[in-house]
N, C-alpha and C positions, 0 to 999 in steps of 0.2 A: 610534463609530469601531472599523471591524473591524480586529483585531490576530491575531496569530499567536501560539499557546501549544503549543509542541510538547513531548510527555513521551516521553523515552527513558529510563527509569530514573532520571532526575532531573527533578524538578517544577520549574516557574516559577511564580511568584505576582507578578502586577502588579496593583496596587491602581487602581482609578479613582474619581474624585469619587463622592461619596453615599454615603460610608463611614459607618456607624453605630455609635457607641460607647455602651455601658452598663456598671453595675458592679452586681454581685450577690455578697453575701456576702463581700467582699473581693476578688473576681475582676473584671479589667477583660475586658471582652467587645467585640471588634470584628467588625462584620459589614459583608459587601459584596456585588456584584455583577460578575462580569466578562462580557465580550463577546468572543467570538475565533472568526474565521472558520474556523481550523483550532485546535478547544480541545483534541484529543487525538489521538494517534497510535501505533498498535499494529503491528509488522511482527512475522511468524512466522518470518523468517529465510529463508523460500524464495520465496513469490511472492504471498502474502496480505497486504494491508494493509487495516486496519479503522481508519477515519479518523473522527472526531466533530467536530460543530461546533454553537455557538449557533445558528445560522442555518440555516432551513429550505432556503435555497439555498445554502449553505457560503460565503456571501458572494459569491458569482459573479454576483448580481442586487442586486435593492432590498428585498429583504424583511428585516423586522424582526428583532431577535434574539429568542430564548427566554430562559428564566431559567436562571441557574447562580449558586448562591449560596454562599458561603463566610463561614467564622467562625474567629476566633483566641480563644481563651479563656487570659487570663493569669491564672494562680493565686497565691495569697499565697506559695507556696513557691518559685516562680520557673518553675514548669513551663508551657509555651505550647503549648496543645493546639490543632492544626488539623484543621478539617473542612470538605468541598466536596461537595455534592451537586447532583443535578438531573437532567432527562432530556435527552439530548444526541442531536440529530439524527444518524444515523449511516451511512456507506456502506461496501460490501465491495468493494475492488479487487483484481484481479490484475494483478501486474507485478513483474518482476525488478527488484532493486536498479540495476540499469544503467537501465531503462525510467524509473524514478523519477527517477535523476538526470539524466536528458535534459531535463526540466522545469527552469524557473529556480528556482522554489522549490516549496514544498507546496503553497501555495494554488493556483498555477498546474497543477499535476499533479490536484489535486482538481477543477478547473474543466473540464480539458480530457481527462484520461484516463476511458475508458469503465468503468463500475462495474457490479457483478453482482447487488448488493443493495442495500436500503436501508429505513429505517424509524428508530425510536426506541428508544434503550437508556437502561436507568439506569445513573447514573454515581455513584461514592462514593470519596473520597480521603481518607485520615486521617493524622494524624502525631500521636503522644502528646506528641512534644518537639520543636518546630521547631528547636530549639539542638543538634544531635548532640553537641556538646562538654559538654552538662549534665550533672550528676550524674543517676545513675538509668538504667535500660534506655530505649531509644528503640525505637519500634516505629512503622513506616510502611508504607502500601502503598495499593493502589487497587483498585477492582473495577468492571468494566462489563459489563453483560449483558442478555439481552433477545433478541427475535427480529424478524428483518427479512424484507421481502417478495423473495423471489427475482424477479429481472427478467429472467432468461435461461433459464428452463425447466430448470434444473440438478435440481430438488428436484421430485418428484411431489406434495409437500403444499403446493409453492408459498411454503414458509417456511424461513427460515435461523436456527438457534439460534447466537447469539454469546455467548462467555465468555472474559472476561479476568480473572485474579486473581494479583496480584503483592503479595507481603508481604516486607520486610525487618526486620532488628532488629540493634541493637548492645547489648551486655551491658553491665550497670553498671560503672562505674570503668574503661571502655575509655579510653585514650589518644587519643581522636580528634583533628583528623584523621591524626595520626603513625601510627595503626595500622592505617589504611585501606590496602588493601581487605581485609587479613586479618580485622578484626574486624567486618566487615559480613557477616551472615548471610543467606542466602536461606531464608526461613521457607516460603513457598509460591510457586510459578512456573508459572502455568498459562494457556496462549494466548499470542495471541490464536487462539481456535478458532472456525471457521464452518463448521458442519456441518448437512446438511438435518435437519429435522424429520421424525420417521417418520409417514408418512400411514398410517392404519387403514382 
């Protein structure tokens, strides 16, 4: 089933049938796979949209989904580590927020609006404690990077380099969520950037 999972600083986790569980040295490990027509969405605040999918056709046709794997490790001390990784089919779109909102939903935008680059990017999302109110520091974020094909002749090399890196943290003993947003620190915020790869 093709679904929507859009990340705008807040990640949504939805599990599907086929979840596997295991136990290792006192830790409980839960693993699974998800399929999203729109798996990830990044906007630079201007006109560049980097949108990724588990489907090579972005759910617009009948193509089968690719692999997107996640796991949660619940440790004996109560920490729950989350990790999701895989290769995502990705497109770069140019549109203003108003043009984006003209479509009924992100999947409609993805299928109908022209895009300027496409390919496959590497994706990693990590959270060292899925419960932000738990004791200890909480660090989470995501990375999306790689090289896409330029479809409009904007780059002499024919390639577009995409980078996204966002990392946040909450210090130990923070009274979360009462302390939010002041106690949520931005550790790294880069992208999305979509820049021509230099040709030599």
